[in-house]
C-alpha positions in Angstrom: 16.5 -17.0 5.1 12.9 -15.9 4.8 10.5 -15.2 7.0 7.3 -16.5 6.9 4.3 -14.2 7.0 3.2 -15.4 10.3 6.3 -14.7 11.7 6.4 -11.5 10.1 3.2 -10.7 11.5 4.5 -11.6 14.9 7.5 -9.4 14.5 5.3 -6.9 13.6 2.9 -7.0 16.7 5.7 -7.6 18.7 7.8 -4.7 18.1 4.5 -2.3 18.1 5.1 -1.4 14.2 2.8 0.9 12.4 1.7 0.5 8.9 0.7 -1.5 5.9 1.1 -5.0 5.3 0.4 -5.5 1.4 0.0 -9.3 0.5 -0.3 -10.4 -3.4 -2.9 -13.6 -3.3 -1.7 -15.9 -6.4 -3.8 -16.6 -8.9 -6.5 -13.5 -7.6 -6.2 -9.8 -9.0 -6.3 -8.5 -5.5 -4.2 -7.8 -2.4 -4.5 -8.3 1.1 -4.0 -5.3 3.1 -3.6 -5.2 6.8 -3.1 -1.9 8.4 -1.6 -1.7 11.9 -1.3 0.5 15.1 1.4 -0.3 17.3 1.3 -3.6 16.4 -2.6 -4.6 16.4 -4.6 -5.2 13.1 -7.2 -2.3 13.1 -8.6 -2.4 9.4 -8.1 -5.3 7.0 -9.3 -5.0 3.1 -8.7 -7.4 0.3 -10.7 -6.3 -2.9 -14.4 -4.8 -1.7 -14.3 -7.8 1.2 -13.2 -5.9 4.8 -12.6 -7.3 8.2 -13.2 -11.2 8.5 -14.4 -11.4 5.2 -11.1 -10.6 4.0 -9.9 -13.7 5.8 -12.7 -16.0 4.3 -12.1 -15.0 1.1 -8.0 -15.9 0.9 -8.3 -19.0 3.5 -6.8 -21.7 1.1 -4.8 -19.3 -1.1 -1.3 -19.2 -1.7 0.4 -15.6 -1.2 3.5 -14.8 -3.9 4.6 -11.8 -2.1 4.7 -9.0 0.5 5.8 -5.8 1.4 5.4 -3.7 4.3 5.1 0.6 4.9 5.9 2.0 7.9 3.7 5.1 9.1 0.9 4.3 6.5 -2.6 5.0 8.6 -6.0 5.4 8.0 -8.7 7.1 9.4 -10.8 4.1 10.5 -11.3 1.3 13.1 -13.3 -1.7 12.0 -15.2 -3.7 14.5 -15.3 -6.8 12.3 -10.7 -7.8 12.7 -10.3 -10.9 13.4 -8.3 -11.7 16.4 -4.4 -11.5 15.7 -4.0 -15.2 16.5 -6.7 -16.1 13.6 -4.6 -14.2 11.3 -2.0 -15.7 12.1 -3.2 -19.4 11.4 -4.3 -18.2 8.1 -1.1 -17.5 6.9 0.4 -20.5 8.7 3.8 -21.7 7.1 3.3 -19.6 3.8 6.6 -18.3 3.0 6.7 -15.4 0.5 9.3 -12.9 -0.8 8.9 -9.7 1.5 10.1 -6.5 1.5 9.8 -3.3 4.3 9.6 -0.3 2.5 9.8 3.1 4.2 10.8 6.4 3.7 11.3 8.8 6.9 10.9 11.6 4.8 8.0 11.2 3.7 6.7 10.8 7.4 3.1 9.9 6.9 3.8 9.7 3.2 1.4 12.7 3.0 3.9 15.8 3.3 3.5 18.4 0.8 6.0 19.4 -1.5 7.1 22.8 -1.8 7.0 24.3 -5.2 10.6 24.9 -5.9 11.3 20.8 -4.9 9.0 18.8 -7.5 11.4 16.7 -8.2 10.3 14.6 -5.7 6.5 15.0 -6.8 7.2 11.5 -8.9 8.8 9.6 -6.5 5.9 10.1 -4.1 3.5 9.3 -6.5 4.9 6.3 -7.1 4.7 5.5 -3.2 1.6 6.4 -2.8 0.4 4.2 -6.0 2.1 1.3 -3.8 0.1 1.9 -0.7 -3.1 1.4 -3.1 -2.2 -1.4 -5.5 0.9 -3.0 -3.5 4.3 -3.7 -5.0 3.2 -3.8 -8.4 3.0 0.1 -8.4 6.6 0.5 -8.9 6.1 -1.2 -12.9 3.2 0.5 -13.4 4.8 3.9 -12.6 7.8 3.2 -14.4 5.9 1.6 -17.3 3.2 5.2 -17.4 6.2 7.4 -17.0 8.2 5.7 -20.0 5.6 5.5 -22.4 2.3 7.9 -21.8 3.6 10.9 -19.4 5.1 13.7 -21.7 5.6 16.4 -18.7 7.1 19.9 -19.7 10.8 20.6 -18.8 11.5 21.0 -16.4 8.0 19.1 -14.9 5.7 21.7 -13.5 2.6 21.3 -10.8 0.6 20.6 -13.9 2.4 17.6 -15.5 2.4 16.0 -12.0 -1.2 16.4 -12.0 -1.4 14.7 -15.5 0.7 12.2 -14.1 -1.6 11.5 -10.4 -4.9 11.7 -13.3 -3.2 8.8 -15.4 -2.0 6.7 -12.1 -5.7 6.8 -10.8 -7.1 5.0 -13.5 -4.7 1.9 -12.3 -6.8 1.7 -9.3 -9.4 -0.6 -9.2 -11.2 0.0 -5.9 -13.3 3.5 -5.8 -12.1 3.8 -2.0 -8.6 2.9 -2.7 -8.7 5.7 -5.6 -10.7 8.1 -3.5 -7.5 7.9 -1.0 -5.1 8.2 -3.9 -6.9 11.0 -4.9 -6.7 13.0 -1.6 -2.6 11.7 -1.1 -1.9 13.2 -4.2 -3.8 16.6 -3.5 -1.8 16.4 -0.4 1.7 16.1 -2.4 1.0 18.5 -4.9 -0.2 21.0 -2.8 
């Protein structure tokens, strides 16, 4: 049985989880991103809107799907985050396909890859892109890897830097693109 978004948010709150809940807004070319720290929302974005402006932007819309990725964090703290009860009420009885993504081996998603272990780089770059654009990031990476990216054999660090450069162009928001590039530098260091 699918959980409604409000049930899922309540579960995150009650279990005091930390991470990113990304919600696809139907008919909009944007994601609603809710960042949790120990079950409390500390940052909201939706396109270029932040905080309470995000809820106004998505109010009345339907939601296609959502995913939660644990242990994702930002070094921000909005003062304009609406109360959790208002956020839960916004989602009401909306149901959507949900997914929980987590890879404990990645820690906070910013673990460096050792030079001899570049085989994990593609997967970590995919997760970094998913954190910025949502579930579509997996399809974007697959398409770019299959159709555009031509690595040497075996792929080296420069190949993955070129892949990261191709992927960054898929991120609309300057802030999200900057965060992606920061993370890719840490991944490929």
